[in-house]
Every structure is written in C-alpha cells, then in structure tokens.
N, C-alpha and C positions, 0 to 999 in steps of 0.2 A: 504494500500500500504506500502511495506517495503522499507526503505532507503537502505537496503543491495542489493536490486535487481539491477542487472547490474554492480556490482562492479567487478566481476570476469573478464570480458573482459578487463576492464581498467587495472587491475593488470597484466593480461596476456600481454597486450601491453607494459607495463613498463618492464616486464621481457624480452620480445622480443628485446626491445631497448637495454637492458643490454647485451644481447647476441651479438648484433651487435658491441657494444662498446668493449666487451671482444675479439671478433674476430679481430677487428682493433688493439687491444693491442698486440695480439699474432703475428701479421705480422712480426715485427722485429726479432722474435725468430723462424722464419720459419725453418731455417736450423737446429735448435736444437730440433725441435719437433720430437717426435717418431711417430706422426700421423699427418694427415692433420688438420690445425686449425679449419676447418669446422666440423671435427669430434669431436674436443674438445668442441666447442660451441654446437654441436648437442647433446653431452652427457649431458651437463648442461641443455639444453632446454628440453630434455626428462625427466629430474628430476624436471623440473619446468613447466610442462604442466598444464593446468587448474585444473585437479583433484589434482595434487600435491600441487599447490598453495592453493587450497581450504583446503587440509589436513593440510598444514603448518600453515595457518592462523587460523584454527579451533583448533589446538593443544594448542595454546597459549590462556590463559584466557583473558577476556576483561581487567581485572586489570593489568595483566602482560604487555599486549600490550600498555596500557595507560602509565605504568611506563617507558617502552622503549621509547615512544614518547615524554613524558613530563619530563623525567629525574628526576622523583620523586619516591622514594621507597614506600611511603604511600600517600594516598589521592591524587592520581595523576590526576584523572578526573577533568576537569575544573569546573564541578558542585560543587565540594568541596569548591570553592572560588566564587561561583556565586554572593553572596550578599555582601561579605566583600571586594571584589576586582573588579569584572567585572560589577557590577551594575553601577559604574561610567564610564564616558568616551564614552557613547553611547547616542546620542541625540534622538534616537528612544524610549528610555525607559522613561516613566513617573513615576518617583520615588514616587511622592505623591500619585498617583492613586494606585500604587502597594502596598504602605504601608497601605493605607486605606483598601485595599482588603485583605491583608495578615497579618496585624498587625506588631509587631516588627520583624525585620529580624533576623534569627538565625546567630550566630557567630561561632559555633562549626562546623568544616568541614563536619562531617557525617550528621549533621542536615541540613546544607546548601544543600548538595547533595540530601538528601531525599526530601526536599521541592521542590527543582528545578526539580527533576525527576517527582514528582507528577504533576507539571505544564506542563512538557514536554508531559506526557501521555495525557493530556487534549488537547494538540495542535499538536500532532504528525502527523496528516494528513494534516496540513496546508502546502501548497506548499513551502513556504519560509523555514519552519522547515525541511521538507523533503530534500530540496536542501542543507541546511546547514549541516544536519546530514550526508547526503551522502558524501559530501566533507570531513567531518571529518573522517568518517570511511575509506574512500579511502586512505587518507594520513596516517592515523594510521596504516593500514595494510601494506601500502607501506614501512613505517618505519620499521615494523617488518621484512618484506622480505629483506629489504636492510641490516638490522642488520645480518640476517642469511647469506646473500651473502658476506658481509664483512668478516665474519668468515670462511664460507665454501669454497669460491672460492680459496683463497690462499692455503688452505689445499689440495684441489683437484689438484691444479697446482703443488704442491710439490710431490704429489703421481705420477703425470704424468711426473716428471722429469724436471719441469720448475721453479726452485726456483728463477731464475732471474725475472720472471714475477709476483712473489708473492706480492712484495711491491707495484708496480703500481696498480695491481688489488685491493689490500686492500685499497689503497688510494682512488681510484675511487668510490668504493662502500661505503667507510666510508663517503666521501663527500655527496654521494647520501643519506645516512642514515641521516646525519645532516640536509640536505635540506628538506627531507621528514618530519623530526621531527618538524622543524620550521613551515612548512606548516600545519602539524597536529595541532600544538599548536595554530596557528592563526585561523584555521578552527574551532577548538574546542571552542575557546573563542567566535567566531562569532556565533556558534551554541547556546551556553548558552545565549548570549545576545539577539538573535532572539526570543527565547522562552520568555524571560522576557519582551521584547518589545511588543510581541503579547498579553501576559497576561495583561500588563498595559494598553492596548488600547481596551480591550474587556469589 
C-alpha cells in the first residue's frame, strides 16, 4: 500500500478552498474587475484541476519540496536528524533497545538518513507508519502548492488589471504556505519518530 494514495483529492480540496477565499477577496474590487470574479477564480481553478496539481507536485523533486517545507537548502528531510535530534523527546522510543539492535548511532546527516530510511523500508506497511507518512506528504505538497500560489496569484491578478488585490492575495497564500510548512515539519518529525519507535519495540 502506498502512502501517496488518496493525496490528490485532499490537495484538490485545499485548492478549492483557496479559490473560495480568493473569490471573497475579489468582492470589494467588483467594480474594477474586467470580468466576473467567478470567472477569475474559474480561470485559476482550471489551472489547478487535479491533473495540474499532480503535474505541479511531480515537477518538483522530493528534495526541493523538502527544502521548501523545512526551510533548509541541504539535508532538509527530517531523517537527516533522526538520531542526533529526534531520537529524544518521544516516550515511545526505547533508546536502549534501539542501540542494542543498531549499534552506535550515526552522527553525519546523510548516514542518519540512510539508516533511518532502511528502517522505514522495513516498516513501511505498518498502519501507524503509513498514516504518519501520508500526513507528511500531504502537508509537504500543500506547502509546495501554497508557495506557487503565493507567487503566481499576484502575478495573475496584475495581468488581469487588479494590482490592488495583489498584496492581500500574496499575504493570504504566504500565511497558508507558512502554516503548511509548520504542519509538514511537525508531521515529518512524527513520521521519523514513529519508525524509530516501531523499530525499538520489535
């Protein structure tokens, strides 16, 4: 079973909500619009239908999406800090059992991620791991889409002759981007710790 299954409808639902918010934002500028606000949101919606959402999220590499979500240019994935940082602070993880099983924990980021990923592959079908991974992927991809909306929506509004709506739209989608990033970061940490917890208890 893949954790990516079912993500597209959720991303589409977030995009639909964004279009509702954008439509409400355009209401005060109704008189200045060259077209009906519903047509404006319809144009954006047509650009962000599920196939387009899938295309946009596929164009970005996993590393780039992780960098956008975790605000790190290198070693962005939480697995790079699995043993040096996230091993602590979770009562589900039996560190003694984990050390007996794995030996000395790696300290170098790439080595940490490599070992953690090997553990993940062993437990990837566990329901708890699947759920944690699905949440992480959802918010990571939502952060990527929000980043694109924060840049692209103001540009489209300018083209449509609505410069006065650019700043509010940029602010709304920038806030959404930050919130999605925070959720992705927390979900990613939870994902890493869930794998470690299961490994330490088997």
